[in-house]
TITIGU-39146 format. One record per atom (N, C-alpha, C): residue number from 1; residue in three letters; atom name; x, y, z. Coordinates in nm, 2 decimals, m for minus. Layout:
BEGIN
r resi:NUM	resn:ALA	name:CA	c1:X	c2:Y	c3:Z
...
//
This chain:
BEGIN
r resi:1	resn:UNK	name:N	c1:4.73	c2:0.08	c3:6.49
r resi:1	resn:UNK	name:CA	c1:4.81	c2:m0.03	c3:6.32
r resi:1	resn:UNK	name:C	c1:4.69	c2:m0.06	c3:6.27
r resi:2	resn:UNK	name:N	c1:4.57	c2:m0.09	c3:6.31
r resi:2	resn:UNK	name:CA	c1:4.47	c2:m0.10	c3:6.26
r resi:2	resn:UNK	name:C	c1:4.40	c2:m0.01	c3:6.13
r resi:3	resn:UNK	name:N	c1:4.36	c2:0.15	c3:6.16
r resi:3	resn:UNK	name:CA	c1:4.35	c2:0.16	c3:6.11
r resi:3	resn:UNK	name:C	c1:4.43	c2:0.27	c3:5.95
r resi:4	resn:UNK	name:N	c1:4.55	c2:0.20	c3:5.93
r resi:4	resn:UNK	name:CA	c1:4.66	c2:0.25	c3:5.86
r resi:4	resn:UNK	name:C	c1:4.56	c2:0.13	c3:5.74
r resi:5	resn:UNK	name:N	c1:4.61	c2:0.05	c3:5.83
r resi:5	resn:UNK	name:CA	c1:4.58	c2:m0.12	c3:5.70
r resi:5	resn:UNK	name:C	c1:4.41	c2:m0.10	c3:5.62
r resi:6	resn:UNK	name:N	c1:4.32	c2:m0.06	c3:5.76
r resi:6	resn:UNK	name:CA	c1:4.21	c2:0.00	c3:5.66
r resi:6	resn:UNK	name:C	c1:4.20	c2:0.08	c3:5.55
r resi:7	resn:UNK	name:N	c1:4.28	c2:0.14	c3:5.57
r resi:7	resn:UNK	name:CA	c1:4.36	c2:0.27	c3:5.46
r resi:7	resn:UNK	name:C	c1:4.39	c2:0.21	c3:5.28
r resi:8	resn:UNK	name:N	c1:4.50	c2:0.07	c3:5.37
r resi:8	resn:UNK	name:CA	c1:4.57	c2:0.03	c3:5.24
r resi:8	resn:UNK	name:C	c1:4.51	c2:m0.09	c3:5.21
r resi:9	resn:UNK	name:N	c1:4.36	c2:m0.11	c3:5.26
r resi:9	resn:UNK	name:CA	c1:4.30	c2:m0.22	c3:5.19
r resi:9	resn:UNK	name:C	c1:4.19	c2:m0.10	c3:5.07
r resi:10	resn:UNK	name:N	c1:4.15	c2:m0.01	c3:5.12
r resi:10	resn:UNK	name:CA	c1:4.02	c2:0.06	c3:5.04
r resi:10	resn:UNK	name:C	c1:4.17	c2:0.12	c3:4.90
r resi:11	resn:UNK	name:N	c1:4.26	c2:0.11	c3:4.91
r resi:11	resn:UNK	name:CA	c1:4.33	c2:0.19	c3:4.82
r resi:11	resn:UNK	name:C	c1:4.39	c2:0.04	c3:4.71
r resi:12	resn:UNK	name:N	c1:4.42	c2:m0.11	c3:4.79
r resi:12	resn:UNK	name:CA	c1:4.45	c2:m0.15	c3:4.69
r resi:12	resn:UNK	name:C	c1:4.30	c2:m0.19	c3:4.64
r resi:13	resn:UNK	name:N	c1:4.18	c2:m0.22	c3:4.67
r resi:13	resn:UNK	name:CA	c1:4.06	c2:m0.20	c3:4.60
r resi:13	resn:UNK	name:C	c1:4.04	c2:m0.15	c3:4.47
r resi:14	resn:UNK	name:N	c1:4.04	c2:0.02	c3:4.53
r resi:14	resn:UNK	name:CA	c1:4.02	c2:0.12	c3:4.40
r resi:14	resn:UNK	name:C	c1:4.16	c2:0.07	c3:4.32
r resi:15	resn:UNK	name:N	c1:4.24	c2:0.05	c3:4.32
r resi:15	resn:UNK	name:CA	c1:4.32	c2:0.00	c3:4.21
r resi:15	resn:UNK	name:C	c1:4.29	c2:m0.09	c3:4.16
r resi:16	resn:UNK	name:N	c1:4.27	c2:m0.23	c3:4.17
r resi:16	resn:UNK	name:CA	c1:4.17	c2:m0.31	c3:4.15
r resi:16	resn:UNK	name:C	c1:4.09	c2:m0.27	c3:4.00
r resi:17	resn:UNK	name:N	c1:4.03	c2:m0.15	c3:4.10
r resi:17	resn:UNK	name:CA	c1:3.86	c2:m0.15	c3:4.04
r resi:17	resn:UNK	name:C	c1:3.93	c2:m0.06	c3:3.89
r resi:18	resn:UNK	name:N	c1:4.00	c2:0.01	c3:3.94
r resi:18	resn:UNK	name:CA	c1:4.04	c2:0.13	c3:3.87
r resi:18	resn:UNK	name:C	c1:4.08	c2:0.02	c3:3.72
r resi:19	resn:UNK	name:N	c1:4.20	c2:m0.05	c3:3.74
r resi:19	resn:UNK	name:CA	c1:4.27	c2:m0.15	c3:3.63
r resi:19	resn:UNK	name:C	c1:4.20	c2:m0.19	c3:3.54
r resi:20	resn:UNK	name:N	c1:4.10	c2:m0.27	c3:3.61
r resi:20	resn:UNK	name:CA	c1:3.97	c2:m0.36	c3:3.56
r resi:20	resn:UNK	name:C	c1:3.88	c2:m0.25	c3:3.50
r resi:21	resn:UNK	name:N	c1:3.90	c2:m0.14	c3:3.51
r resi:21	resn:UNK	name:CA	c1:3.83	c2:m0.05	c3:3.36
r resi:21	resn:UNK	name:C	c1:3.90	c2:m0.01	c3:3.31
r resi:22	resn:UNK	name:N	c1:4.01	c2:0.01	c3:3.27
r resi:22	resn:UNK	name:CA	c1:4.08	c2:0.08	c3:3.24
r resi:22	resn:UNK	name:C	c1:4.20	c2:0.00	c3:3.05
r resi:23	resn:UNK	name:N	c1:4.20	c2:m0.10	c3:3.14
r resi:23	resn:UNK	name:CA	c1:4.28	c2:m0.23	c3:3.06
r resi:23	resn:UNK	name:C	c1:4.18	c2:m0.26	c3:2.95
r resi:24	resn:UNK	name:N	c1:4.07	c2:m0.28	c3:2.96
r resi:24	resn:UNK	name:CA	c1:4.00	c2:m0.30	c3:2.86
r resi:24	resn:UNK	name:C	c1:4.04	c2:m0.12	c3:2.70
r resi:25	resn:UNK	name:N	c1:4.01	c2:m0.01	c3:2.78
r resi:25	resn:UNK	name:CA	c1:4.06	c2:0.07	c3:2.73
r resi:25	resn:UNK	name:C	c1:4.13	c2:0.10	c3:2.62
r resi:26	resn:UNK	name:N	c1:4.22	c2:0.03	c3:2.71
r resi:26	resn:UNK	name:CA	c1:4.37	c2:0.11	c3:2.70
r resi:26	resn:UNK	name:C	c1:4.44	c2:m0.01	c3:2.54
r resi:27	resn:UNK	name:N	c1:4.40	c2:m0.14	c3:2.57
r resi:27	resn:UNK	name:CA	c1:4.43	c2:m0.29	c3:2.54
r resi:27	resn:UNK	name:C	c1:4.36	c2:m0.29	c3:2.40
r resi:28	resn:UNK	name:N	c1:4.26	c2:m0.26	c3:2.44
r resi:28	resn:UNK	name:CA	c1:4.14	c2:m0.31	c3:2.27
r resi:28	resn:UNK	name:C	c1:4.07	c2:m0.12	c3:2.26
r resi:29	resn:UNK	name:N	c1:4.23	c2:m0.09	c3:2.15
r resi:29	resn:UNK	name:CA	c1:4.15	c2:0.04	c3:2.12
r resi:29	resn:UNK	name:C	c1:4.11	c2:0.03	c3:1.97
r resi:30	resn:UNK	name:N	c1:4.07	c2:m0.14	c3:1.88
r resi:30	resn:UNK	name:CA	c1:3.95	c2:m0.09	c3:1.79
r resi:30	resn:UNK	name:C	c1:3.85	c2:m0.19	c3:1.80
r resi:31	resn:UNK	name:N	c1:3.78	c2:m0.13	c3:1.71
r resi:31	resn:UNK	name:CA	c1:3.61	c2:m0.21	c3:1.76
r resi:31	resn:UNK	name:C	c1:3.67	c2:m0.37	c3:1.72
r resi:32	resn:UNK	name:N	c1:3.59	c2:m0.40	c3:1.79
r resi:32	resn:UNK	name:CA	c1:3.55	c2:m0.54	c3:1.84
r resi:32	resn:UNK	name:C	c1:3.47	c2:m0.60	c3:1.70
r resi:33	resn:UNK	name:N	c1:3.53	c2:m0.73	c3:1.61
r resi:33	resn:UNK	name:CA	c1:3.41	c2:m0.72	c3:1.47
r resi:33	resn:UNK	name:C	c1:3.32	c2:m0.85	c3:1.52
r resi:34	resn:UNK	name:N	c1:3.42	c2:m0.95	c3:1.62
r resi:34	resn:UNK	name:CA	c1:3.37	c2:m1.11	c3:1.60
r resi:34	resn:UNK	name:C	c1:3.25	c2:m1.08	c3:1.63
r resi:35	resn:UNK	name:N	c1:3.16	c2:m1.20	c3:1.59
r resi:35	resn:UNK	name:CA	c1:3.01	c2:m1.18	c3:1.64
r resi:35	resn:UNK	name:C	c1:3.05	c2:m1.20	c3:1.76
r resi:36	resn:UNK	name:N	c1:3.07	c2:m1.36	c3:1.75
r resi:36	resn:UNK	name:CA	c1:3.11	c2:m1.36	c3:1.93
r resi:36	resn:UNK	name:C	c1:3.15	c2:m1.31	c3:2.04
r resi:37	resn:UNK	name:N	c1:3.23	c2:m1.26	c3:2.01
r resi:37	resn:UNK	name:CA	c1:3.26	c2:m1.20	c3:2.14
r resi:37	resn:UNK	name:C	c1:3.20	c2:m1.03	c3:2.21
r resi:38	resn:UNK	name:N	c1:3.09	c2:m0.96	c3:2.04
r resi:38	resn:UNK	name:CA	c1:3.06	c2:m0.89	c3:2.00
r resi:38	resn:UNK	name:C	c1:2.90	c2:m0.91	c3:2.12
r resi:39	resn:UNK	name:N	c1:2.86	c2:m1.08	c3:2.04
r resi:39	resn:UNK	name:CA	c1:2.67	c2:m1.10	c3:2.15
r resi:39	resn:UNK	name:C	c1:2.72	c2:m1.14	c3:2.24
r resi:40	resn:UNK	name:N	c1:2.80	c2:m1.16	c3:2.31
r resi:40	resn:UNK	name:CA	c1:2.91	c2:m1.17	c3:2.46
r resi:40	resn:UNK	name:C	c1:2.87	c2:m1.05	c3:2.53
r resi:41	resn:UNK	name:N	c1:2.93	c2:m0.98	c3:2.47
r resi:41	resn:UNK	name:CA	c1:2.96	c2:m0.83	c3:2.57
r resi:41	resn:UNK	name:C	c1:2.81	c2:m0.74	c3:2.58
r resi:42	resn:UNK	name:N	c1:2.77	c2:m0.83	c3:2.52
r resi:42	resn:UNK	name:CA	c1:2.62	c2:m0.72	c3:2.46
r resi:42	resn:UNK	name:C	c1:2.53	c2:m0.80	c3:2.58
r resi:43	resn:UNK	name:N	c1:2.53	c2:m0.92	c3:2.59
r resi:43	resn:UNK	name:CA	c1:2.47	c2:m0.98	c3:2.77
r resi:43	resn:UNK	name:C	c1:2.55	c2:m0.94	c3:2.89
r resi:44	resn:UNK	name:N	c1:2.63	c2:m0.93	c3:2.86
r resi:44	resn:UNK	name:CA	c1:2.70	c2:m0.90	c3:3.02
r resi:44	resn:UNK	name:C	c1:2.62	c2:m0.82	c3:3.06
r resi:45	resn:UNK	name:N	c1:2.61	c2:m0.67	c3:3.14
r resi:45	resn:UNK	name:CA	c1:2.52	c2:m0.58	c3:3.19
r resi:45	resn:UNK	name:C	c1:2.40	c2:m0.68	c3:3.22
r resi:46	resn:UNK	name:N	c1:2.34	c2:m0.79	c3:3.13
r resi:46	resn:UNK	name:CA	c1:2.20	c2:m0.83	c3:3.16
r resi:46	resn:UNK	name:C	c1:2.24	c2:m0.97	c3:3.28
r resi:47	resn:UNK	name:N	c1:2.33	c2:m1.06	c3:3.26
r resi:47	resn:UNK	name:CA	c1:2.38	c2:m1.18	c3:3.28
r resi:47	resn:UNK	name:C	c1:2.40	c2:m1.10	c3:3.46
r resi:48	resn:UNK	name:N	c1:2.50	c2:m0.99	c3:3.44
r resi:48	resn:UNK	name:CA	c1:2.54	c2:m0.95	c3:3.57
r resi:48	resn:UNK	name:C	c1:2.47	c2:m0.90	c3:3.69
r resi:49	resn:UNK	name:N	c1:2.35	c2:m0.84	c3:3.62
r resi:49	resn:UNK	name:CA	c1:2.22	c2:m0.76	c3:3.66
r resi:49	resn:UNK	name:C	c1:2.11	c2:m0.89	c3:3.74
r resi:50	resn:UNK	name:N	c1:2.10	c2:m0.97	c3:3.67
r resi:50	resn:UNK	name:CA	c1:2.00	c2:m1.10	c3:3.67
r resi:50	resn:UNK	name:C	c1:2.07	c2:m1.15	c3:3.84
r resi:51	resn:UNK	name:N	c1:2.20	c2:m1.21	c3:3.83
r resi:51	resn:UNK	name:CA	c1:2.31	c2:m1.26	c3:3.93
r resi:51	resn:UNK	name:C	c1:2.33	c2:m1.24	c3:4.02
r resi:52	resn:UNK	name:N	c1:2.32	c2:m1.06	c3:4.03
r resi:52	resn:UNK	name:CA	c1:2.30	c2:m0.96	c3:4.11
r resi:52	resn:UNK	name:C	c1:2.13	c2:m0.98	c3:4.24
r resi:53	resn:UNK	name:N	c1:2.01	c2:m1.01	c3:4.14
r resi:53	resn:UNK	name:CA	c1:1.91	c2:m0.97	c3:4.18
r resi:53	resn:UNK	name:C	c1:1.84	c2:m1.04	c3:4.21
r resi:54	resn:UNK	name:N	c1:1.87	c2:m1.17	c3:4.13
r resi:54	resn:UNK	name:CA	c1:1.75	c2:m1.27	c3:4.19
r resi:54	resn:UNK	name:C	c1:1.78	c2:m1.33	c3:4.30
r resi:55	resn:UNK	name:N	c1:1.93	c2:m1.37	c3:4.34
r resi:55	resn:UNK	name:CA	c1:1.93	c2:m1.40	c3:4.47
r resi:55	resn:UNK	name:C	c1:1.88	c2:m1.32	c3:4.62
r resi:56	resn:UNK	name:N	c1:1.94	c2:m1.22	c3:4.58
r resi:56	resn:UNK	name:CA	c1:1.85	c2:m1.13	c3:4.68
r resi:56	resn:UNK	name:C	c1:1.70	c2:m1.13	c3:4.70
r resi:57	resn:UNK	name:N	c1:1.66	c2:m1.11	c3:4.57
r resi:57	resn:UNK	name:CA	c1:1.49	c2:m1.12	c3:4.57
r resi:57	resn:UNK	name:C	c1:1.45	c2:m1.19	c3:4.67
r resi:58	resn:UNK	name:N	c1:1.52	c2:m1.31	c3:4.60
r resi:58	resn:UNK	name:CA	c1:1.46	c2:m1.49	c3:4.69
r resi:58	resn:UNK	name:C	c1:1.50	c2:m1.41	c3:4.87
r resi:59	resn:UNK	name:N	c1:1.61	c2:m1.41	c3:4.90
r resi:59	resn:UNK	name:CA	c1:1.65	c2:m1.36	c3:5.04
r resi:59	resn:UNK	name:C	c1:1.64	c2:m1.32	c3:5.10
r resi:60	resn:UNK	name:N	c1:1.59	c2:m1.24	c3:5.05
r resi:60	resn:UNK	name:CA	c1:1.55	c2:m1.07	c3:5.12
r resi:60	resn:UNK	name:C	c1:1.38	c2:m1.06	c3:5.15
r resi:61	resn:UNK	name:N	c1:1.35	c2:m1.13	c3:5.09
r resi:61	resn:UNK	name:CA	c1:1.16	c2:m1.21	c3:5.14
r resi:61	resn:UNK	name:C	c1:1.12	c2:m1.25	c3:5.27
r resi:62	resn:UNK	name:N	c1:1.03	c2:m1.21	c3:5.37
r resi:62	resn:UNK	name:CA	c1:1.06	c2:m1.24	c3:5.44
r resi:62	resn:UNK	name:C	c1:1.04	c2:m1.49	c3:5.48
r resi:63	resn:UNK	name:N	c1:0.98	c2:m1.52	c3:5.34
r resi:63	resn:UNK	name:CA	c1:1.05	c2:m1.65	c3:5.28
r resi:63	resn:UNK	name:C	c1:1.07	c2:m1.68	c3:5.18
r resi:64	resn:UNK	name:N	c1:1.15	c2:m1.79	c3:5.20
r resi:64	resn:UNK	name:CA	c1:1.20	c2:m1.81	c3:5.03
r resi:64	resn:UNK	name:C	c1:1.10	c2:m1.86	c3:4.97
r resi:65	resn:UNK	name:N	c1:0.95	c2:m1.89	c3:4.99
r resi:65	resn:UNK	name:CA	c1:0.83	c2:m1.97	c3:4.91
r resi:65	resn:UNK	name:C	c1:0.83	c2:m1.83	c3:4.85
r resi:66	resn:UNK	name:N	c1:0.81	c2:m1.74	c3:4.92
r resi:66	resn:UNK	name:CA	c1:0.70	c2:m1.64	c3:4.85
r resi:66	resn:UNK	name:C	c1:0.80	c2:m1.48	c3:4.82
r resi:67	resn:UNK	name:N	c1:0.97	c2:m1.45	c3:4.81
r resi:67	resn:UNK	name:CA	c1:1.04	c2:m1.42	c3:4.74
r resi:67	resn:UNK	name:C	c1:1.06	c2:m1.53	c3:4.58
r resi:68	resn:UNK	name:N	c1:1.05	c2:m1.65	c3:4.61
r resi:68	resn:UNK	name:CA	c1:1.02	c2:m1.73	c3:4.44
r resi:68	resn:UNK	name:C	c1:0.89	c2:m1.68	c3:4.39
r resi:69	resn:UNK	name:N	c1:0.78	c2:m1.69	c3:4.45
r resi:69	resn:UNK	name:CA	c1:0.67	c2:m1.58	c3:4.40
r resi:69	resn:UNK	name:C	c1:0.68	c2:m1.43	c3:4.34
r resi:70	resn:UNK	name:N	c1:0.76	c2:m1.42	c3:4.40
r resi:70	resn:UNK	name:CA	c1:0.76	c2:m1.24	c3:4.37
r resi:70	resn:UNK	name:C	c1:0.86	c2:m1.24	c3:4.27
r resi:71	resn:UNK	name:N	c1:0.94	c2:m1.32	c3:4.23
r resi:71	resn:UNK	name:CA	c1:1.04	c2:m1.32	c3:4.11
r resi:71	resn:UNK	name:C	c1:0.96	c2:m1.35	c3:4.01
r resi:72	resn:UNK	name:N	c1:0.93	c2:m1.48	c3:4.00
r resi:72	resn:UNK	name:CA	c1:0.82	c2:m1.54	c3:3.91
r resi:72	resn:UNK	name:C	c1:0.74	c2:m1.45	c3:3.84
r resi:73	resn:UNK	name:N	c1:0.65	c2:m1.35	c3:3.94
r resi:73	resn:UNK	name:CA	c1:0.56	c2:m1.26	c3:3.90
r resi:73	resn:UNK	name:C	c1:0.66	c2:m1.15	c3:3.83
r resi:74	resn:UNK	name:N	c1:0.73	c2:m1.12	c3:3.89
r resi:74	resn:UNK	name:CA	c1:0.78	c2:m0.98	c3:3.82
r resi:74	resn:UNK	name:C	c1:0.88	c2:m1.06	c3:3.64
r resi:75	resn:UNK	name:N	c1:0.95	c2:m1.20	c3:3.71
r resi:75	resn:UNK	name:CA	c1:0.94	c2:m1.25	c3:3.54
r resi:75	resn:UNK	name:C	c1:0.90	c2:m1.25	c3:3.41
r resi:76	resn:UNK	name:N	c1:0.70	c2:m1.30	c3:3.44
r resi:76	resn:UNK	name:CA	c1:0.65	c2:m1.32	c3:3.38
r resi:76	resn:UNK	name:C	c1:0.61	c2:m1.18	c3:3.28
r resi:77	resn:UNK	name:N	c1:0.57	c2:m1.13	c3:3.44
r resi:77	resn:UNK	name:CA	c1:0.53	c2:m0.96	c3:3.38
r resi:77	resn:UNK	name:C	c1:0.62	c2:m0.89	c3:3.30
r resi:78	resn:UNK	name:N	c1:0.74	c2:m0.96	c3:3.33
r resi:78	resn:UNK	name:CA	c1:0.87	c2:m0.86	c3:3.22
r resi:78	resn:UNK	name:C	c1:0.87	c2:m0.88	c3:3.11
r resi:79	resn:UNK	name:N	c1:0.85	c2:m1.06	c3:3.05
r resi:79	resn:UNK	name:CA	c1:0.83	c2:m1.10	c3:2.96
r resi:79	resn:UNK	name:C	c1:0.71	c2:m1.02	c3:2.84
r resi:80	resn:UNK	name:N	c1:0.65	c2:m1.03	c3:2.93
r resi:80	resn:UNK	name:CA	c1:0.51	c2:m0.99	c3:2.84
r resi:80	resn:UNK	name:C	c1:0.52	c2:m0.80	c3:2.80
r resi:81	resn:UNK	name:N	c1:0.69	c2:m0.72	c3:2.86
r resi:81	resn:UNK	name:CA	c1:0.65	c2:m0.61	c3:2.82
r resi:81	resn:UNK	name:C	c1:0.60	c2:m0.50	c3:2.96
r resi:82	resn:UNK	name:N	c1:0.55	c2:m0.57	c3:3.08
r resi:82	resn:UNK	name:CA	c1:0.54	c2:m0.39	c3:3.14
r resi:82	resn:UNK	name:C	c1:0.64	c2:m0.36	c3:3.20
r resi:83	resn:UNK	name:N	c1:0.61	c2:m0.18	c3:3.23
r resi:83	resn:UNK	name:CA	c1:0.69	c2:m0.16	c3:3.27
r resi:83	resn:UNK	name:C	c1:0.71	c2:m0.18	c3:3.40
r resi:84	resn:UNK	name:N	c1:0.85	c2:m0.15	c3:3.38
r resi:84	resn:UNK	name:CA	c1:0.96	c2:m0.15	c3:3.52
r resi:84	resn:UNK	name:C	c1:0.94	c2:m0.13	c3:3.68
r resi:85	resn:UNK	name:N	c1:0.82	c2:m0.06	c3:3.68
r resi:85	resn:UNK	name:CA	c1:0.77	c2:0.01	c3:3.81
r resi:85	resn:UNK	name:C	c1:0.65	c2:m0.09	c3:3.79
r resi:86	resn:UNK	name:N	c1:0.58	c2:m0.06	c3:3.73
r resi:86	resn:UNK	name:CA	c1:0.47	c2:m0.16	c3:3.71
r resi:86	resn:UNK	name:C	c1:0.52	c2:m0.31	c3:3.79
r resi:87	resn:UNK	name:N	c1:0.65	c2:m0.38	c3:3.71
r resi:87	resn:UNK	name:CA	c1:0.69	c2:m0.50	c3:3.79
r resi:87	resn:UNK	name:C	c1:0.73	c2:m0.50	c3:3.91
r resi:88	resn:UNK	name:N	c1:0.76	c2:m0.44	c3:3.92
r resi:88	resn:UNK	name:CA	c1:0.81	c2:m0.45	c3:4.10
r resi:88	resn:UNK	name:C	c1:0.71	c2:m0.39	c3:4.16
r resi:89	resn:UNK	name:N	c1:0.59	c2:m0.29	c3:4.19
r resi:89	resn:UNK	name:CA	c1:0.47	c2:m0.26	c3:4.21
r resi:89	resn:UNK	name:C	c1:0.39	c2:m0.40	c3:4.24
r resi:90	resn:UNK	name:N	c1:0.39	c2:m0.47	c3:4.13
r resi:90	resn:UNK	name:CA	c1:0.35	c2:m0.63	c3:4.13
r resi:90	resn:UNK	name:C	c1:0.40	c2:m0.71	c3:4.25
r resi:91	resn:UNK	name:N	c1:0.49	c2:m0.70	c3:4.20
r resi:91	resn:UNK	name:CA	c1:0.62	c2:m0.81	c3:4.24
r resi:91	resn:UNK	name:C	c1:0.66	c2:m0.82	c3:4.40
r resi:92	resn:UNK	name:N	c1:0.61	c2:m0.71	c3:4.41
r resi:92	resn:UNK	name:CA	c1:0.59	c2:m0.65	c3:4.57
r resi:92	resn:UNK	name:C	c1:0.41	c2:m0.69	c3:4.64
r resi:93	resn:UNK	name:N	c1:0.35	c2:m0.64	c3:4.55
r resi:93	resn:UNK	name:CA	c1:0.23	c2:m0.66	c3:4.61
r resi:93	resn:UNK	name:C	c1:0.23	c2:m0.83	c3:4.67
r resi:94	resn:UNK	name:N	c1:0.26	c2:m0.88	c3:4.52
r resi:94	resn:UNK	name:CA	c1:0.27	c2:m1.06	c3:4.53
r resi:94	resn:UNK	name:C	c1:0.31	c2:m1.09	c3:4.64
r resi:95	resn:UNK	name:N	c1:0.41	c2:m1.11	c3:4.68
r resi:95	resn:UNK	name:CA	c1:0.49	c2:m1.12	c3:4.78
r resi:95	resn:UNK	name:C	c1:0.40	c2:m1.08	c3:4.98
r resi:96	resn:UNK	name:N	c1:0.36	c2:m1.00	c3:4.89
r resi:96	resn:UNK	name:CA	c1:0.29	c2:m0.92	c3:5.03
r resi:96	resn:UNK	name:C	c1:0.17	c2:m1.04	c3:5.05
r resi:97	resn:UNK	name:N	c1:0.11	c2:m1.03	c3:4.95
r resi:97	resn:UNK	name:CA	c1:m0.05	c2:m1.07	c3:4.95
r resi:97	resn:UNK	name:C	c1:m0.02	c2:m1.27	c3:5.02
r resi:98	resn:UNK	name:N	c1:0.11	c2:m1.36	c3:4.97
r resi:98	resn:UNK	name:CA	c1:0.17	c2:m1.48	c3:5.00
r resi:98	resn:UNK	name:C	c1:0.20	c2:m1.50	c3:5.14
r resi:99	resn:UNK	name:N	c1:0.26	c2:m1.36	c3:5.17
r resi:99	resn:UNK	name:CA	c1:0.27	c2:m1.34	c3:5.30
r resi:99	resn:UNK	name:C	c1:0.18	c2:m1.35	c3:5.40
r resi:100	resn:UNK	name:N	c1:0.07	c2:m1.26	c3:5.38
r resi:100	resn:UNK	name:CA	c1:m0.06	c2:m1.24	c3:5.49
r resi:100	resn:UNK	name:C	c1:m0.12	c2:m1.36	c3:5.47
r resi:101	resn:UNK	name:N	c1:m0.16	c2:m1.44	c3:5.35
r resi:101	resn:UNK	name:CA	c1:m0.21	c2:m1.52	c3:5.33
r resi:101	resn:UNK	name:C	c1:m0.17	c2:m1.67	c3:5.41
r resi:102	resn:UNK	name:N	c1:m0.01	c2:m1.71	c3:5.37
r resi:102	resn:UNK	name:CA	c1:m0.01	c2:m1.81	c3:5.40
r resi:102	resn:UNK	name:C	c1:0.06	c2:m1.80	c3:5.54
r resi:103	resn:UNK	name:N	c1:0.16	c2:m1.70	c3:5.64
r resi:103	resn:UNK	name:CA	c1:0.18	c2:m1.67	c3:5.74
r resi:103	resn:UNK	name:C	c1:0.04	c2:m1.65	c3:5.89
//
């Protein structure tokens, strides 16, 4: 019986995911001209990515402190315009160095 319920869960989630993506396309056919709504929609991907990435970067590090250092280094480098690959490499290196010297 459980084999059938897992497929039902997958089908329901697929339907919900599809509906979330299709409804705005169906309901909003005109160009959005309100500045506040356009600004909000512009920043949604950045906020979502940040909300998913920062907690994972902090909790997936060996210690919370080294994760906080890595995130701080990454933010500072990104604000200075350093490339994404270099930001990731230096942030990872900073976590490793903190773990080597503190642990």
